[in-house]
C-alpha positions in Angstrom: -16.1 37.5 57.4 -15.2 33.9 58.3 -14.7 33.0 61.8 -13.0 30.2 63.7 -11.7 29.4 67.1 -8.0 28.8 66.5 -6.5 32.2 66.0 -3.0 32.4 64.6 -0.6 32.6 67.5 2.1 35.2 66.6 5.7 33.9 67.0 8.6 35.3 69.0 6.6 38.4 70.2 9.0 39.3 73.0 11.9 39.1 70.7 10.2 41.3 68.2 9.4 44.0 70.7 13.0 43.9 72.1 14.6 44.7 68.7 11.8 46.6 66.8 10.7 49.2 69.3 13.2 52.0 69.8 10.8 54.7 71.0 7.2 54.6 72.2 6.1 57.5 70.0 7.5 56.1 66.8 6.0 55.0 63.6 5.9 51.2 63.0 4.9 49.3 59.9 3.7 45.7 60.2 4.0 44.6 56.6 2.4 41.2 57.2 -0.4 42.2 59.6 -2.0 38.8 59.6 -4.5 38.4 62.3 -3.1 41.2 64.5 -1.0 39.5 67.1 2.1 41.5 66.6 0.1 44.7 66.1 -1.6 44.4 69.5 1.7 43.7 71.1 3.5 46.8 69.6 0.4 48.8 70.8 0.6 47.6 74.3 4.5 47.9 74.4 4.3 51.5 73.4 1.4 52.3 75.7 -0.7 53.3 72.8 1.6 56.2 71.8 3.1 54.6 68.5 1.5 55.1 65.1 1.0 51.6 63.7 0.5 50.9 60.0 -0.9 47.5 59.3 -0.4 46.1 55.7 -1.5 42.7 54.3 -2.2 41.4 50.9 -5.1 39.2 52.1 -8.2 41.3 52.8 -9.9 38.5 54.6 -7.0 38.2 57.1 -7.2 42.0 57.5 -10.8 41.8 58.4 -10.1 39.2 61.1 -7.4 41.4 62.5 -9.6 44.5 62.6 -12.3 42.4 64.4 -9.9 40.7 66.7 -8.3 43.9 68.0 -11.3 46.2 67.4 -10.8 47.9 70.7 -7.7 49.6 69.3 -8.4 49.7 65.5 -9.0 53.5 65.7 -5.3 53.8 66.5 -4.1 51.8 63.5 -4.1 52.5 59.7 -5.1 49.2 57.8 -4.1 48.7 54.2 -4.8 46.0 51.8 -1.5 45.9 49.9 1.6 43.8 49.3 4.7 44.6 51.3 6.5 45.0 47.9 4.4 48.1 47.4 5.2 49.6 50.9 6.5 52.8 49.1 3.0 53.4 47.6 1.4 52.9 51.0 3.6 55.3 52.8 3.5 57.9 50.0 -0.3 57.7 50.1 -0.2 58.5 53.8 2.3 61.3 53.4 4.8 59.6 55.6 8.4 60.0 54.6 10.1 58.2 57.5 9.3 55.5 60.0 11.0 53.9 62.9 10.5 50.3 62.2 9.5 47.6 59.6 8.3 44.1 60.7 7.7 41.2 58.3 6.5 37.8 59.5 6.9 35.6 56.4 4.9 32.7 57.7 1.6 31.5 56.4 -1.3 32.4 58.8 -3.6 29.9 60.6 -6.5 31.4 58.6 -4.8 30.8 55.3 -4.3 27.2 56.3 -7.8 26.7 57.8 -9.9 29.1 55.7 -12.3 27.5 53.3 -11.2 26.8 49.7 -7.8 28.5 50.0 -5.9 25.4 49.0 -2.8 25.9 51.1 -3.0 22.7 53.0 -2.8 19.1 52.0 -5.0 18.2 55.1 -8.2 19.2 53.4 -9.6 18.5 49.9 -9.8 22.0 48.3 -9.4 23.5 44.8 -5.7 24.3 43.9 -5.6 27.9 45.0 -2.8 28.9 47.4 -3.2 32.7 46.6 -2.3 35.0 49.6 -3.9 37.7 47.6 -7.5 36.6 46.7 -7.7 39.3 44.0 -4.9 37.7 42.1 -5.8 35.7 39.0 -2.8 33.4 39.2 -3.4 30.2 41.2 -1.7 26.9 42.0 -3.9 25.3 39.4 -2.1 27.1 36.6 1.3 26.1 38.0 0.3 22.4 38.4 -1.5 22.1 35.1 0.3 24.5 32.7 4.0 24.7 33.7 6.3 22.6 31.6 7.9 19.6 33.3 11.3 21.2 33.5 10.1 24.4 35.1 8.0 22.4 37.5 11.0 20.3 38.5 13.1 23.4 39.1 10.6 25.0 41.4 10.1 21.9 43.5 13.9 21.4 43.7 14.8 25.0 44.6 11.7 26.2 46.6 10.7 23.0 48.1 14.3 21.8 48.6 13.1 18.4 47.3 16.6 17.6 46.1 16.3 14.0 45.2 12.8 13.5 43.8 11.9 16.9 42.2 12.2 15.6 38.6 10.3 12.4 39.4 7.3 14.4 41.1 7.3 16.9 38.2 7.1 14.0 35.8 4.3 12.4 37.6 2.4 15.7 37.9 2.6 16.2 34.1 1.5 12.7 33.4 -1.5 13.0 35.7 -3.0 16.2 34.3 -5.5 17.6 34.8 -5.1 17.8 38.6 -7.8 20.0 40.2 -7.7 19.5 44.0 -5.3 19.3 46.8 -6.1 15.6 47.5 -5.5 14.8 43.9 -2.1 16.5 44.0 -1.3 14.6 47.2 -2.0 11.3 45.6 0.2 12.1 42.6 3.1 13.0 45.0 2.5 9.8 46.9 2.8 7.7 43.7 6.0 9.6 42.8 7.8 8.9 46.0 8.9 5.4 47.0 7.2 4.0 50.0 10.4 4.0 52.1 10.9 7.6 51.4 7.4 8.6 52.4 7.5 6.7 55.8 11.0 7.9 56.8 10.1 11.6 56.6 9.4 13.4 59.8 7.0 15.8 58.0 4.2 14.9 55.6 5.6 13.7 52.3 3.8 16.4 50.4 5.0 19.3 52.5 8.0 20.3 50.3 6.0 20.3 47.0 3.1 22.3 48.5 5.6 24.8 49.9 7.3 25.1 46.5 4.0 25.7 44.7 2.9 28.3 47.3 6.1 30.2 46.9 5.8 30.3 43.2 2.1 31.3 43.1 2.8 34.3 45.4 6.2 35.2 44.1 7.3 35.2 47.6 11.2 35.5 47.1 10.9 38.2 44.5 8.5 40.2 46.7 10.8 39.9 49.7 13.8 41.2 47.7 11.7 44.2 46.4 10.5 45.2 49.8 13.9 45.0 51.5 15.3 47.3 48.8 12.7 49.9 49.6 12.8 49.7 53.4 16.1 51.6 54.1 15.0 54.8 52.4 12.0 55.2 54.6 13.8 54.5 57.9 14.9 57.2 60.3 18.4 56.9 61.6 18.3 54.2 64.3 15.2 52.8 62.8 15.0 49.0 62.4 13.9 46.2 60.1 12.9 43.0 61.8 12.2 40.0 59.7 10.8 36.6 60.9 11.5 33.9 58.3 10.6 30.2 58.3 12.4 28.9 55.2 16.2 28.7 54.8 16.0 30.5 51.4 14.0 33.3 52.8 16.5 33.6 55.6 19.4 33.6 53.2 17.8 36.5 51.1 17.4 38.5 54.3 20.9 37.8 55.7 22.6 38.7 52.3 20.7 41.9 52.0 21.4 43.1 55.6 25.1 42.3 55.2 25.4 43.9 51.8 23.5 47.2 52.3 25.6 50.1 53.1 22.9 52.0 54.9 22.3 49.1 57.4 24.1 47.8 60.4 23.4 44.2 61.2 22.2 43.7 64.8 22.0 39.9 64.7 25.2 38.2 63.6 23.3 34.8 64.1 19.5 34.5 63.7 17.6 34.6 66.9 15.7 31.4 67.4 12.6 30.6 69.6 13.0 29.3 73.1 12.2 25.7 73.8 9.2 26.9 75.9 7.7 28.7 73.0 8.1 25.8 70.7 6.4 23.6 73.2 3.4 26.1 73.5 3.4 27.0 69.9 4.8 24.3 67.5 4.4 26.6 64.6 7.4 28.6 66.0 9.7 25.6 65.5 11.3 26.8 62.2 11.1 30.6 62.9 14.2 32.7 63.0 14.6 36.5 63.4 17.2 38.9 61.8 17.5 42.6 62.5 19.3 45.4 61.0 19.4 49.2 61.9 19.5 52.2 59.8 22.9 54.0 60.1 
């Protein structure tokens, strides 16, 4: 198991606990266990009385979580699985109903800093970006094999790179093969006019990398699949708490909560992090929470 000093700092923990926990002895499912921050908080909030099920598609992250909160791991069921398969996990445990589902849709610190994961443009690594290391589908395939039109659509829609998506896609296709993150950054740099690169508050490659990551992991499709399954497993009064970091993720969650007849929306507007939290944890800057309750 890889180790590093900068553990992922879970966002909006107090807000999650306020809305998710309806009873101390309930059953709560953290569908994106990550490095265990929210799990530990739920355990402490419920005085160790709750049954907690921790699910993550990344086995390396799960190992970190188990090690990080090893003093309470005997109270938690850990599963390597995607949240889209939450029904398989719960059926396997013989659990028919739970009291809360939590999903934190952000990328963890480990995935950004872990060696050879290829999520970040800050290190030169193979084009990977898989949240599930067991998957065969990587960013290399998207970058080197997708047709230009499909690449452009992904960068436009998922990266919200509205003005330069076609240009970036064309430069990528004309620069193949592209094998590393730094090579991809250089291609994006050449595709964008200098004025455009310098005027952006965030790194100029951020939007394209985000788009490729979403495509590799089928993130939006998986979110929709999981959301459809959650209500049937919730006790009356049980809640779904979703932390999103992307406007399109948030839109998917908002529309589902509003349209599902089995749910009552508890957050008319998304809950945002406090200024204090953003100062202490800049990763929380774009986080927002929506919550719905089973009727």
